[in-house]
All heavy atoms as TSV, in Angstrom:
chain	resi	resn	atom	element	x	y	z
A	1	MET	N	N	142.646	10.024	113.402
A	1	MET	CA	C	142.114	11.141	114.148
A	1	MET	C	C	141.409	12.076	113.173
A	1	MET	O	O	141.941	12.407	112.126
A	1	MET	CB	C	143.269	11.866	114.854
A	1	MET	CG	C	142.828	13.106	115.582
A	1	MET	SD	S	144.151	13.968	116.459
A	1	MET	CE	C	144.271	12.975	117.904
A	2	THR	N	N	140.230	12.468	113.539
A	2	THR	CA	C	139.482	13.393	112.696
A	2	THR	C	C	139.851	14.839	113.051
A	2	THR	O	O	140.502	15.101	114.068
A	2	THR	CB	C	137.956	13.200	112.887
A	2	THR	OG1	O	137.623	13.536	114.237
A	2	THR	CG2	C	137.531	11.776	112.577
A	3	LYS	N	N	139.398	15.744	112.209
A	3	LYS	CA	C	139.695	17.155	112.418
A	3	LYS	C	C	139.094	17.642	113.740
A	3	LYS	O	O	139.742	18.354	114.506
A	3	LYS	CB	C	139.145	17.961	111.247
A	3	LYS	CG	C	139.440	19.436	111.297
A	3	LYS	CD	C	138.903	20.109	110.054
A	3	LYS	CE	C	138.913	21.586	110.163
A	3	LYS	NZ	N	138.309	22.235	108.999
A	4	SER	N	N	137.878	17.231	114.045
A	4	SER	CA	C	137.240	17.670	115.290
A	4	SER	C	C	137.960	17.094	116.511
A	4	SER	O	O	138.070	17.763	117.543
A	4	SER	CB	C	135.764	17.291	115.305
A	4	SER	OG	O	135.608	15.897	115.170
A	5	GLU	N	N	138.470	15.870	116.408
A	5	GLU	CA	C	139.244	15.289	117.502
A	5	GLU	C	C	140.553	16.054	117.707
A	5	GLU	O	O	140.969	16.282	118.841
A	5	GLU	CB	C	139.538	13.814	117.238
A	5	GLU	CG	C	138.322	12.924	117.318
A	5	GLU	CD	C	138.604	11.502	116.862
A	5	GLU	OE1	O	139.605	11.276	116.150
A	5	GLU	OE2	O	137.817	10.616	117.219
A	6	LEU	N	N	141.195	16.430	116.604
A	6	LEU	CA	C	142.434	17.208	116.681
A	6	LEU	C	C	142.180	18.543	117.364
A	6	LEU	O	O	142.943	18.954	118.252
A	6	LEU	CB	C	143.016	17.423	115.284
A	6	LEU	CG	C	144.266	18.288	115.195
A	6	LEU	CD1	C	145.431	17.643	115.945
A	6	LEU	CD2	C	144.633	18.521	113.740
A	7	ILE	N	N	141.116	19.217	116.993
A	7	ILE	CA	C	140.771	20.508	117.589
A	7	ILE	C	C	140.515	20.347	119.083
A	7	ILE	O	O	141.010	21.130	119.900
A	7	ILE	CB	C	139.552	21.126	116.872
A	7	ILE	CG1	C	139.936	21.520	115.450
A	7	ILE	CG2	C	138.996	22.324	117.642
A	7	ILE	CD1	C	138.768	21.845	114.561
A	8	ARG	N	N	139.791	19.317	119.464
A	8	ARG	CA	C	139.497	19.059	120.873
A	8	ARG	C	C	140.770	18.771	121.661
A	8	ARG	O	O	140.971	19.306	122.751
A	8	ARG	CB	C	138.517	17.891	121.008
A	8	ARG	CG	C	138.095	17.606	122.435
A	8	ARG	CD	C	137.163	16.418	122.527
A	8	ARG	NE	N	137.621	15.239	121.791
A	8	ARG	CZ	C	138.571	14.401	122.216
A	8	ARG	NH1	N	139.172	14.606	123.356
A	8	ARG	NH2	N	138.918	13.350	121.484
A	9	CYS	N	N	141.663	17.961	121.088
A	9	CYS	CA	C	142.925	17.633	121.763
A	9	CYS	C	C	143.791	18.865	121.966
A	9	CYS	O	O	144.406	19.039	123.028
A	9	CYS	CB	C	143.691	16.580	120.974
A	9	CYS	SG	S	142.998	14.937	121.086
A	10	ILE	N	N	143.850	19.718	120.968
A	10	ILE	CA	C	144.642	20.948	121.088
A	10	ILE	C	C	144.051	21.854	122.159
A	10	ILE	O	O	144.783	22.412	122.989
A	10	ILE	CB	C	144.739	21.676	119.730
A	10	ILE	CG1	C	145.590	20.865	118.759
A	10	ILE	CG2	C	145.290	23.093	119.899
A	10	ILE	CD1	C	145.604	21.387	117.351
A	11	ALA	N	N	142.727	21.983	122.175
A	11	ALA	CA	C	142.071	22.834	123.174
A	11	ALA	C	C	142.284	22.282	124.582
A	11	ALA	O	O	142.450	23.058	125.535
A	11	ALA	CB	C	140.581	22.952	122.859
A	12	GLU	N	N	142.315	20.955	124.737
A	12	GLU	CA	C	142.543	20.356	126.053
A	12	GLU	C	C	144.005	20.508	126.485
A	12	GLU	O	O	144.291	20.721	127.656
A	12	GLU	CB	C	142.164	18.877	126.042
A	12	GLU	CG	C	140.684	18.629	125.984
A	12	GLU	CD	C	140.338	17.162	125.813
A	12	GLU	OE1	O	141.261	16.314	125.739
A	12	GLU	OE2	O	139.131	16.855	125.749
A	13	ARG	N	N	144.919	20.374	125.546
A	13	ARG	CA	C	146.339	20.437	125.876
A	13	ARG	C	C	146.794	21.852	126.217
A	13	ARG	O	O	147.692	22.049	127.024
A	13	ARG	CB	C	147.157	19.899	124.710
A	13	ARG	CG	C	148.620	19.808	125.023
A	13	ARG	CD	C	149.348	19.020	123.998
A	13	ARG	NE	N	150.755	18.973	124.349
A	13	ARG	CZ	C	151.647	18.300	123.691
A	13	ARG	NH1	N	151.296	17.598	122.647
A	13	ARG	NH2	N	152.890	18.311	124.064
A	14	PHE	N	N	146.177	22.845	125.594
A	14	PHE	CA	C	146.525	24.237	125.844
A	14	PHE	C	C	145.306	24.952	126.419
A	14	PHE	O	O	144.477	25.492	125.672
A	14	PHE	CB	C	146.989	24.921	124.551
A	14	PHE	CG	C	148.198	24.276	123.942
A	14	PHE	CD1	C	148.069	23.372	122.896
A	14	PHE	CD2	C	149.466	24.551	124.434
A	14	PHE	CE1	C	149.180	22.766	122.337
A	14	PHE	CE2	C	150.585	23.952	123.880
A	14	PHE	CZ	C	150.447	23.051	122.832
A	15	PRO	N	N	145.169	24.967	127.734
A	15	PRO	CA	C	143.956	25.520	128.361
A	15	PRO	C	C	143.720	27.008	128.089
A	15	PRO	O	O	142.595	27.479	128.243
A	15	PRO	CB	C	144.168	25.277	129.856
A	15	PRO	CG	C	145.435	24.538	130.018
A	15	PRO	CD	C	146.103	24.439	128.693
A	16	THR	N	N	144.753	27.731	127.688
A	16	THR	CA	C	144.545	29.154	127.399
A	16	THR	C	C	143.838	29.361	126.066
A	16	THR	O	O	143.346	30.454	125.806
A	16	THR	CB	C	145.894	29.908	127.384
A	16	THR	OG1	O	146.749	29.296	126.421
A	16	THR	CG2	C	146.548	29.870	128.757
A	17	LEU	N	N	143.790	28.317	125.232
A	17	LEU	CA	C	143.086	28.405	123.944
A	17	LEU	C	C	141.642	27.945	124.098
A	17	LEU	O	O	141.368	26.940	124.750
A	17	LEU	CB	C	143.754	27.518	122.893
A	17	LEU	CG	C	145.108	27.927	122.359
A	17	LEU	CD1	C	145.602	26.878	121.371
A	17	LEU	CD2	C	145.041	29.280	121.690
A	18	THR	N	N	140.745	28.673	123.476
A	18	THR	CA	C	139.366	28.216	123.417
A	18	THR	C	C	139.232	27.239	122.252
A	18	THR	O	O	140.131	27.122	121.411
A	18	THR	CB	C	138.401	29.397	123.200
A	18	THR	OG1	O	138.684	29.976	121.922
A	18	THR	CG2	C	138.538	30.442	124.297
A	19	VAL	N	N	138.120	26.544	122.195
A	19	VAL	CA	C	137.880	25.626	121.081
A	19	VAL	C	C	137.831	26.404	119.774
A	19	VAL	O	O	138.330	25.940	118.745
A	19	VAL	CB	C	136.576	24.822	121.308
A	19	VAL	CG1	C	136.241	23.973	120.118
A	19	VAL	CG2	C	136.706	23.960	122.556
A	20	ALA	N	N	137.294	27.610	119.804
A	20	ALA	CA	C	137.235	28.438	118.594
A	20	ALA	C	C	138.639	28.828	118.128
A	20	ALA	O	O	138.920	28.834	116.924
A	20	ALA	CB	C	136.399	29.691	118.847
A	21	ASP	N	N	139.535	29.134	119.075
A	21	ASP	CA	C	140.910	29.465	118.720
A	21	ASP	C	C	141.627	28.257	118.126
A	21	ASP	O	O	142.358	28.379	117.143
A	21	ASP	CB	C	141.689	29.962	119.934
A	21	ASP	CG	C	141.216	31.316	120.420
A	21	ASP	OD1	O	140.598	32.059	119.626
A	21	ASP	OD2	O	141.462	31.635	121.602
A	22	ALA	N	N	141.436	27.090	118.731
A	22	ALA	CA	C	142.049	25.862	118.222
A	22	ALA	C	C	141.509	25.537	116.836
A	22	ALA	O	O	142.258	25.123	115.948
A	22	ALA	CB	C	141.798	24.708	119.186
A	23	ASP	N	N	140.215	25.750	116.631
A	23	ASP	CA	C	139.599	25.511	115.324
A	23	ASP	C	C	140.202	26.436	114.274
A	23	ASP	O	O	140.539	26.000	113.167
A	23	ASP	CB	C	138.086	25.727	115.427
A	23	ASP	CG	C	137.369	25.469	114.123
A	23	ASP	OD1	O	137.719	24.488	113.431
A	23	ASP	OD2	O	136.446	26.233	113.786
A	24	ALA	N	N	140.372	27.701	114.622
A	24	ALA	CA	C	140.959	28.662	113.681
A	24	ALA	C	C	142.400	28.284	113.346
A	24	ALA	O	O	142.815	28.370	112.187
A	24	ALA	CB	C	140.898	30.077	114.264
A	25	ALA	N	N	143.165	27.834	114.341
A	25	ALA	CA	C	144.555	27.449	114.110
A	25	ALA	C	C	144.651	26.237	113.204
A	25	ALA	O	O	145.452	26.204	112.261
A	25	ALA	CB	C	145.250	27.165	115.441
A	26	VAL	N	N	143.828	25.234	113.450
A	26	VAL	CA	C	143.839	24.017	112.617
A	26	VAL	C	C	143.423	24.351	111.194
A	26	VAL	O	O	144.037	23.888	110.230
A	26	VAL	CB	C	142.941	22.927	113.237
A	26	VAL	CG1	C	142.721	21.779	112.268
A	26	VAL	CG2	C	143.548	22.414	114.534
A	27	ASN	N	N	142.392	25.163	111.048
A	27	ASN	CA	C	141.942	25.551	109.704
A	27	ASN	C	C	143.030	26.323	108.959
A	27	ASN	O	O	143.233	26.109	107.763
A	27	ASN	CB	C	140.662	26.384	109.782
A	27	ASN	CG	C	139.456	25.539	110.085
A	27	ASN	OD1	O	139.407	24.358	109.746
A	27	ASN	ND2	N	138.484	26.124	110.751
A	28	LEU	N	N	143.740	27.194	109.654
A	28	LEU	CA	C	144.816	27.966	109.027
A	28	LEU	C	C	145.951	27.048	108.566
A	28	LEU	O	O	146.444	27.173	107.445
A	28	LEU	CB	C	145.349	29.017	109.998
A	28	LEU	CG	C	146.478	29.897	109.482
A	28	LEU	CD1	C	145.994	30.758	108.323
A	28	LEU	CD2	C	147.010	30.767	110.596
A	29	ILE	N	N	146.331	26.105	109.414
A	29	ILE	CA	C	147.412	25.176	109.059
A	29	ILE	C	C	147.008	24.312	107.871
A	29	ILE	O	O	147.780	24.138	106.920
A	29	ILE	CB	C	147.783	24.301	110.271
A	29	ILE	CG1	C	148.465	25.163	111.328
A	29	ILE	CG2	C	148.676	23.140	109.860
A	29	ILE	CD1	C	148.624	24.487	112.667
A	30	LEU	N	N	145.795	23.784	107.880
A	30	LEU	CA	C	145.338	22.949	106.767
A	30	LEU	C	C	145.220	23.735	105.472
A	30	LEU	O	O	145.533	23.223	104.390
A	30	LEU	CB	C	144.011	22.272	107.120
A	30	LEU	CG	C	144.079	21.221	108.219
A	30	LEU	CD1	C	142.687	20.689	108.534
A	30	LEU	CD2	C	145.008	20.090	107.834
A	31	GLU	N	N	144.797	24.988	105.560
A	31	GLU	CA	C	144.699	25.843	104.372
A	31	GLU	C	C	146.082	26.095	103.781
A	31	GLU	O	O	146.273	26.040	102.566
A	31	GLU	CB	C	144.009	27.163	104.710
A	31	GLU	CG	C	143.852	28.098	103.532
A	31	GLU	CD	C	142.995	27.531	102.411
A	31	GLU	OE1	O	142.063	26.766	102.687
A	31	GLU	OE2	O	143.283	27.852	101.242
A	32	GLN	N	N	147.058	26.366	104.639
A	32	GLN	CA	C	148.427	26.587	104.163
A	32	GLN	C	C	148.996	25.318	103.531
A	32	GLN	O	O	149.691	25.382	102.509
A	32	GLN	CB	C	149.325	27.048	105.311
A	32	GLN	CG	C	149.040	28.463	105.761
A	32	GLN	CD	C	149.261	29.467	104.648
A	32	GLN	OE1	O	150.282	29.448	103.961
A	32	GLN	NE2	N	148.303	30.350	104.454
A	33	MET	N	N	148.706	24.165	104.116
A	33	MET	CA	C	149.164	22.900	103.545
A	33	MET	C	C	148.530	22.679	102.175
A	33	MET	O	O	149.202	22.260	101.230
A	33	MET	CB	C	148.825	21.740	104.485
A	33	MET	CG	C	149.635	21.742	105.758
A	33	MET	SD	S	149.146	20.456	106.919
A	33	MET	CE	C	149.862	19.021	106.123
A	34	THR	N	N	147.256	22.979	102.050
A	34	THR	CA	C	146.549	22.828	100.772
A	34	THR	C	C	147.155	23.734	99.709
A	34	THR	O	O	147.398	23.301	98.578
A	34	THR	CB	C	145.053	23.146	100.955
A	34	THR	OG1	O	144.517	22.285	101.950
A	34	THR	CG2	C	144.285	22.965	99.667
A	35	GLN	N	N	147.417	24.980	100.061
A	35	GLN	CA	C	148.004	25.920	99.108
A	35	GLN	C	C	149.410	25.499	98.700
A	35	GLN	O	O	149.783	25.626	97.535
A	35	GLN	CB	C	148.023	27.326	99.696
A	35	GLN	CG	C	146.655	27.957	99.809
A	35	GLN	CD	C	146.700	29.323	100.459
A	35	GLN	OE1	O	147.760	29.851	100.769
A	35	GLN	NE2	N	145.529	29.903	100.692
A	36	THR	N	N	150.184	24.992	99.638
A	36	THR	CA	C	151.545	24.545	99.334
A	36	THR	C	C	151.526	23.383	98.358
A	36	THR	O	O	152.283	23.350	97.385
A	36	THR	CB	C	152.274	24.142	100.632
A	36	THR	OG1	O	152.326	25.285	101.488
A	36	THR	CG2	C	153.679	23.645	100.357
A	37	LEU	N	N	150.648	22.413	98.594
A	37	LEU	CA	C	150.543	21.273	97.682
A	37	LEU	C	C	149.998	21.698	96.321
A	37	LEU	O	O	150.396	21.155	95.290
A	37	LEU	CB	C	149.667	20.181	98.291
A	37	LEU	CG	C	150.255	19.450	99.499
A	37	LEU	CD1	C	149.206	18.546	100.121
A	37	LEU	CD2	C	151.489	18.668	99.109
A	38	ALA	N	N	149.104	22.687	96.304
A	38	ALA	CA	C	148.498	23.130	95.051
A	38	ALA	C	C	149.521	23.744	94.097
A	38	ALA	O	O	149.382	23.625	92.880
A	38	ALA	CB	C	147.376	24.136	95.329
A	39	VAL	N	N	150.556	24.386	94.636
A	39	VAL	CA	C	151.574	24.980	93.770
A	39	VAL	C	C	152.683	23.987	93.439
A	39	VAL	O	O	153.633	24.328	92.740
A	39	VAL	CB	C	152.173	26.275	94.365
A	39	VAL	CG1	C	151.109	27.344	94.509
A	39	VAL	CG2	C	152.880	26.013	95.671
A	40	GLY	N	N	152.583	22.772	93.948
A	40	GLY	CA	C	153.530	21.727	93.594
A	40	GLY	C	C	154.693	21.543	94.548
A	40	GLY	O	O	155.618	20.794	94.258
A	41	ASP	N	N	154.674	22.228	95.682
A	41	ASP	CA	C	155.744	22.073	96.662
A	41	ASP	C	C	155.484	20.871	97.563
A	41	ASP	O	O	154.383	20.317	97.593
A	41	ASP	CB	C	155.872	23.332	97.526
A	41	ASP	CG	C	156.402	24.518	96.750
A	41	ASP	OD1	O	157.009	24.292	95.680
A	41	ASP	OD2	O	156.210	25.649	97.206
A	42	ARG	N	N	156.512	20.478	98.295
A	42	ARG	CA	C	156.447	19.363	99.236
A	42	ARG	C	C	156.291	19.871	100.655
A	42	ARG	O	O	156.744	20.958	100.983
A	42	ARG	CB	C	157.763	18.590	99.189
A	42	ARG	CG	C	157.662	17.221	98.640
A	42	ARG	CD	C	159.003	16.575	98.754
A	42	ARG	NE	N	158.956	15.797	99.986
A	42	ARG	CZ	C	159.697	14.769	100.228
A	42	ARG	NH1	N	160.603	14.399	99.382
A	42	ARG	NH2	N	159.584	14.093	101.330
A	43	ILE	N	N	155.681	19.059	101.508
A	43	ILE	CA	C	155.551	19.387	102.917
A	43	ILE	C	C	156.233	18.274	103.707
A	43	ILE	O	O	155.977	17.096	103.470
A	43	ILE	CB	C	154.072	19.482	103.345
A	43	ILE	CG1	C	153.349	20.551	102.554
A	43	ILE	CG2	C	153.961	19.730	104.843
A	43	ILE	CD1	C	151.859	20.554	102.752
A	44	GLU	N	N	157.109	18.655	104.635
A	44	GLU	CA	C	157.753	17.695	105.522
A	44	GLU	C	C	157.466	18.097	106.960
A	44	GLU	O	O	157.760	19.216	107.363
A	44	GLU	CB	C	159.264	17.653	105.276
A	44	GLU	CG	C	159.621	17.108	103.921
A	44	GLU	CD	C	161.119	17.017	103.708
A	44	GLU	OE1	O	161.868	16.951	104.694
A	44	GLU	OE2	O	161.523	17.024	102.539
A	45	THR	N	N	156.882	17.193	107.720
A	45	THR	CA	C	156.520	17.460	109.099
A	45	THR	C	C	157.125	16.389	109.985
A	45	THR	O	O	156.918	15.197	109.739
A	45	THR	CB	C	154.985	17.460	109.270
A	45	THR	OG1	O	154.427	18.336	108.311
A	45	THR	CG2	C	154.577	17.909	110.634
A	46	ARG	N	N	157.855	16.769	110.983
A	46	ARG	CA	C	158.463	15.802	111.892
A	46	ARG	C	C	157.395	15.006	112.615
A	46	ARG	O	O	156.357	15.540	113.007
A	46	ARG	CB	C	159.335	16.497	112.924
A	46	ARG	CG	C	160.588	17.055	112.328
A	46	ARG	CD	C	161.472	17.584	113.413
A	46	ARG	NE	N	162.630	18.229	112.808
A	46	ARG	CZ	C	163.605	18.732	113.486
A	46	ARG	NH1	N	163.582	18.699	114.796
A	46	ARG	NH2	N	164.623	19.289	112.869
A	47	ALA	N	N	157.654	13.736	112.784
A	47	ALA	CA	C	156.792	12.790	113.498
A	47	ALA	C	C	155.441	12.574	112.816
A	47	ALA	O	O	154.594	11.861	113.339
A	47	ALA	CB	C	156.581	13.221	114.945
A	48	VAL	N	N	155.217	13.199	111.668
A	48	VAL	CA	C	153.968	12.985	110.930
A	48	VAL	C	C	154.267	12.364	109.583
A	48	VAL	O	O	153.711	11.337	109.219
A	48	VAL	CB	C	153.171	14.303	110.750
A	48	VAL	CG1	C	151.942	14.081	109.902
A	48	VAL	CG2	C	152.792	14.881	112.097
A	49	GLY	N	N	155.139	12.988	108.818
A	49	GLY	CA	C	155.500	12.457	107.515
A	49	GLY	C	C	155.687	13.565	106.503
A	49	GLY	O	O	155.670	14.745	106.833
A	50	SER	N	N	155.866	13.168	105.259
A	50	SER	CA	C	156.009	14.136	104.183
A	50	SER	C	C	154.864	13.947	103.202
A	50	SER	O	O	154.340	12.847	103.039
A	50	SER	CB	C	157.357	13.971	103.484
A	50	SER	OG	O	157.456	12.688	102.939
A	51	PHE	N	N	154.485	15.035	102.579
A	51	PHE	CA	C	153.360	15.033	101.657
A	51	PHE	C	C	153.786	15.660	100.347
A	51	PHE	O	O	154.461	16.681	100.323
A	51	PHE	CB	C	152.186	15.840	102.232
A	51	PHE	CG	C	151.735	15.376	103.581
A	51	PHE	CD1	C	152.270	15.921	104.730
A	51	PHE	CD2	C	150.790	14.376	103.704
A	51	PHE	CE1	C	151.868	15.502	105.979
A	51	PHE	CE2	C	150.373	13.946	104.947
A	51	PHE	CZ	C	150.919	14.517	106.087
A	52	ALA	N	N	153.384	15.037	99.248
A	52	ALA	CA	C	153.649	15.568	97.916
A	52	ALA	C	C	152.588	15.003	96.975
A	52	ALA	O	O	152.019	13.943	97.228
A	52	ALA	CB	C	155.037	15.177	97.442
A	53	LEU	N	N	152.331	15.721	95.907
A	53	LEU	CA	C	151.360	15.248	94.920
A	53	LEU	C	C	152.078	14.451	93.844
A	53	LEU	O	O	153.154	14.838	93.389
A	53	LEU	CB	C	150.639	16.433	94.280
A	53	LEU	CG	C	149.767	17.266	95.215
A	53	LEU	CD1	C	149.130	18.415	94.445
A	53	LEU	CD2	C	148.693	16.419	95.854
A	54	ASN	N	N	151.476	13.364	93.451
A	54	ASN	CA	C	151.994	12.550	92.357
A	54	ASN	C	C	150.963	12.537	91.243
A	54	ASN	O	O	149.797	12.229	91.481
A	54	ASN	CB	C	152.262	11.109	92.808
A	54	ASN	CG	C	153.376	11.022	93.818
A	54	ASN	OD1	O	154.312	11.797	93.748
A	54	ASN	ND2	N	153.277	10.102	94.740
A	55	SER	N	N	151.382	12.868	90.035
A	55	SER	CA	C	150.472	12.841	88.896
A	55	SER	C	C	150.564	11.477	88.222
A	55	SER	O	O	151.656	10.968	87.985
A	55	SER	CB	C	150.828	13.931	87.895
A	55	SER	OG	O	150.677	15.194	88.484
A	56	ARG	N	N	149.422	10.907	87.949
A	56	ARG	CA	C	149.372	9.624	87.262
A	56	ARG	C	C	148.477	9.762	86.040
A	56	ARG	O	O	147.480	10.471	86.072
A	56	ARG	CB	C	148.803	8.541	88.170
A	56	ARG	CG	C	149.656	8.268	89.373
A	56	ARG	CD	C	149.063	7.159	90.189
A	56	ARG	NE	N	149.860	6.949	91.390
A	56	ARG	CZ	C	149.464	6.261	92.415
A	56	ARG	NH1	N	148.269	5.692	92.406
A	56	ARG	NH2	N	150.237	6.109	93.468
A	57	SER	N	N	148.827	9.050	85.000
A	57	SER	CA	C	148.001	9.086	83.809
A	57	SER	C	C	146.732	8.267	84.054
A	57	SER	O	O	146.741	7.305	84.825
A	57	SER	CB	C	148.770	8.529	82.610
A	57	SER	OG	O	149.167	7.191	82.873
A	58	PRO	N	N	145.633	8.642	83.410
A	58	PRO	CA	C	144.383	7.892	83.614
A	58	PRO	C	C	144.494	6.484	83.041
A	58	PRO	O	O	145.265	6.230	82.116
A	58	PRO	CB	C	143.345	8.709	82.857
A	58	PRO	CG	C	144.096	9.599	81.956
A	58	PRO	CD	C	145.469	9.758	82.508
A	59	ARG	N	N	143.743	5.577	83.612
A	59	ARG	CA	C	143.756	4.207	83.118
A	59	ARG	C	C	142.339	3.676	83.028
A	59	ARG	O	O	141.418	4.215	83.647
A	59	ARG	CB	C	144.609	3.314	84.015
A	59	ARG	CG	C	144.141	3.241	85.442
A	59	ARG	CD	C	145.136	2.453	86.285
A	59	ARG	NE	N	144.684	2.420	87.656
A	59	ARG	CZ	C	144.179	1.344	88.248
A	59	ARG	NH1	N	144.080	0.215	87.597
A	59	ARG	NH2	N	143.782	1.403	89.493
A	60	GLN	N	N	142.183	2.644	82.251
A	60	GLN	CA	C	140.870	2.034	82.034
A	60	GLN	C	C	140.579	1.049	83.171
A	60	GLN	O	O	141.429	0.268	83.568
A	60	GLN	CB	C	140.875	1.287	80.692
A	60	GLN	CG	C	139.530	0.974	80.145
A	60	GLN	CD	C	138.803	2.206	79.636
A	60	GLN	OE1	O	139.401	3.215	79.324
A	60	GLN	NE2	N	137.505	2.121	79.547
A	61	GLY	N	N	139.375	1.095	83.701
A	61	GLY	CA	C	138.951	0.173	84.742
A	61	GLY	C	C	137.670	-0.525	84.334
A	61	GLY	O	O	137.127	-0.293	83.247
A	62	ARG	N	N	137.195	-1.393	85.191
A	62	ARG	CA	C	135.945	-2.106	84.918
A	62	ARG	C	C	135.045	-2.081	86.136
A	62	ARG	O	O	135.504	-2.208	87.265
A	62	ARG	CB	C	136.222	-3.562	84.561
A	62	ARG	CG	C	136.838	-3.752	83.211
A	62	ARG	CD	C	136.847	-5.247	82.854
A	62	ARG	NE	N	137.493	-5.457	81.578
A	62	ARG	CZ	C	136.868	-5.413	80.413
A	62	ARG	NH1	N	135.590	-5.169	80.378
A	62	ARG	NH2	N	137.526	-5.609	79.300
A	63	ASN	N	N	133.762	-1.935	85.894
A	63	ASN	CA	C	132.767	-2.053	86.942
A	63	ASN	C	C	132.644	-3.544	87.262
A	63	ASN	O	O	132.310	-4.339	86.380
A	63	ASN	CB	C	131.435	-1.485	86.459
A	63	ASN	CG	C	130.370	-1.523	87.522
A	63	ASN	OD1	O	130.407	-2.354	88.422
A	63	ASN	ND2	N	129.420	-0.624	87.404
A	64	PRO	N	N	132.898	-3.988	88.508
A	64	PRO	CA	C	132.902	-5.413	88.793
A	64	PRO	C	C	131.538	-6.085	88.660
A	64	PRO	O	O	131.463	-7.279	88.373
A	64	PRO	CB	C	133.409	-5.492	90.239
A	64	PRO	CG	C	133.288	-4.149	90.796
A	64	PRO	CD	C	133.265	-3.191	89.656
A	65	THR	N	N	130.457	-5.353	88.832
A	65	THR	CA	C	129.142	-5.980	88.729
A	65	THR	C	C	128.666	-6.122	87.284
A	65	THR	O	O	128.056	-7.114	86.927
A	65	THR	CB	C	128.098	-5.217	89.555
A	65	THR	OG1	O	128.068	-3.853	89.121
A	65	THR	CG2	C	128.422	-5.272	91.028
A	66	THR	N	N	128.947	-5.098	86.454
A	66	THR	CA	C	128.451	-5.148	85.081
A	66	THR	C	C	129.533	-5.518	84.081
A	66	THR	O	O	129.226	-5.915	82.955
A	66	THR	CB	C	127.874	-3.777	84.672
A	66	THR	OG1	O	128.910	-2.810	84.695
A	66	THR	CG2	C	126.734	-3.361	85.594
A	67	GLY	N	N	130.792	-5.367	84.455
A	67	GLY	CA	C	131.878	-5.635	83.523
A	67	GLY	C	C	132.100	-4.518	82.527
A	67	GLY	O	O	132.963	-4.620	81.648
A	68	GLN	N	N	131.363	-3.424	82.656
A	68	GLN	CA	C	131.458	-2.291	81.738
A	68	GLN	C	C	132.747	-1.512	82.004
A	68	GLN	O	O	133.159	-1.343	83.141
A	68	GLN	CB	C	130.264	-1.385	81.915
A	68	GLN	CG	C	130.183	-0.233	80.963
A	68	GLN	CD	C	128.936	0.601	81.197
A	68	GLN	OE1	O	128.306	0.505	82.241
A	68	GLN	NE2	N	128.605	1.421	80.222
A	69	LYS	N	N	133.415	-1.047	80.928
A	69	LYS	CA	C	134.625	-0.257	81.078
A	69	LYS	C	C	134.288	1.137	81.563
A	69	LYS	O	O	133.315	1.734	81.134
A	69	LYS	CB	C	135.369	-0.167	79.731
A	69	LYS	CG	C	135.949	-1.477	79.265
A	69	LYS	CD	C	136.709	-1.289	77.997
A	69	LYS	CE	C	137.316	-2.618	77.552
A	69	LYS	NZ	N	138.122	-2.460	76.320
A	70	VAL	N	N	135.128	1.631	82.497
A	70	VAL	CA	C	134.966	2.980	83.014
A	70	VAL	C	C	136.318	3.668	83.006
A	70	VAL	O	O	137.358	3.033	83.153
A	70	VAL	CB	C	134.375	2.990	84.456
A	70	VAL	CG1	C	132.943	2.506	84.461
A	70	VAL	CG2	C	135.213	2.154	85.388
A	71	ALA	N	N	136.295	4.970	82.828
A	71	ALA	CA	C	137.544	5.757	82.809
A	71	ALA	C	C	138.001	6.000	84.227
A	71	ALA	O	O	137.234	6.140	85.130
A	71	ALA	CB	C	137.318	7.068	82.094
């Protein structure tokens, strides 16, 4: 589901909300989720899942067409 589909579904499910209100609510929730992950905290949402950032060290790869090493 894309962000615009989510906004449309919320606006349809709650007729008292306009599309602009649903858009503002979705943007606020996503912004809060982004800020929470940015400070290193975890997010747990029922029926959706949990979100956390994992840091991985960089590794060497190869371009499959040229065989050249890339970072």
